C-alpha angles and dihedrals in degrees: 000000000000123000112284117266104250096185091089097040094097091052093047089049093052097047092045091052087052091051093050092045090054092047096037095088095056096041090053094045127027096010101033093114091047096058098035093108138002129033110011129213090238090062092057089049094051091049089051094052090046091053094042090056093044098047101042117123118226112216136190093261105010147018117245114208122202111263100184120070127182118196118202112197136175119266092253094050091042091058092045089051095043096090093048098037097108094049092045092051091051093051094046090051090053088048089056093049090048098047092048091051093047093050096039095242127147128232123215090213146339116318115265125196128181137173127220135180124229114190090205092066124094127226105286097022121114140160124212112203114192130193142163115253131180121242127223114316116267120251114273090243089066094051135079117286104288090221097051126062112216091195143003131227114208105201122203106195132157094342094311134105126212133167123220121191116226106225100152129075089230124037126178125208123202149100097279113105092232093058115112090235113030118199122183093210110137088215091061123096121231090257102013111163141355135215118209134184121213129161091353094305129101121223122198113217127187109225097214094284122182097235100031131235125268128208117194086342098309123108110240140179097202131351139161114253127232132189111284095017114150120223120193125200114178100313096332119108119209120189115202116213131178112232 
C-alpha cells in the first residue's frame, strides 16, 4: 500500500468533528452507557468516509460517490447499537450528504445506511460495504419521449440475441428483476452498470460491480458511448447503437 493521501485530512477532520458534535448530546445523555466502551460511532463514520472515497466512480463529466452503506457488526456491538440505530443511521446519512457536497461529488440517490449483525465478528470489528444505488425514478416528463427510442441495446446472451430500445434518460443493467435491462449472467452484479443520457450523449458507468464492466475490451469505470460500442458484462455482450 502507498502512503496515505494527506491532502484531504483537514476536510475529514472537520466533517468528523461536526458529526461528533451533532451526535454529542445524545451520546452524553440517553446513550452514554451504550457508547462508554467498545466500538464508537466515530469509527463507523471514519469507515464510511474511507469507503466513500475508495468506491467512488470517476465519470466523464462528474464523480459519482456511493450512496448505500451496509455496516456489519459483531453480535455484542449490534446489541449495544440497537437502541441508537435510528439516530446513528440518520447522522451517517447526513455525513454522506455533507461529504459529497464538500468534495463536489454527485449521488445517484438519497443516502442509505443499514446495520447487520455477523456472528463471526468479534467485539470492535466491523465492515462497511459501500455501493452506488439509484434513487426513485424520475417523472416521465423528465425522461426521453416514451414513444421514441433514443438508442438501442443489442444483447447477446446465452446464444440468443434480443434488442432493447432505450427510451429513458437513465437505464440500469443488472441481475435484479427491477433493473431496466435484466441479464441472467452469473458474472453480473445485482445492479451492475448504468447508461445515462445528458446533453444528447450517453455515458456508461460501472455501479461498483464485482467483476467490472468492459467497453470495447477495456475495463472502465465511466466512459462516453458511441454508436457501435461493445459493452461486456460477464460473458454477455451488449452492442450500443444510436437509433
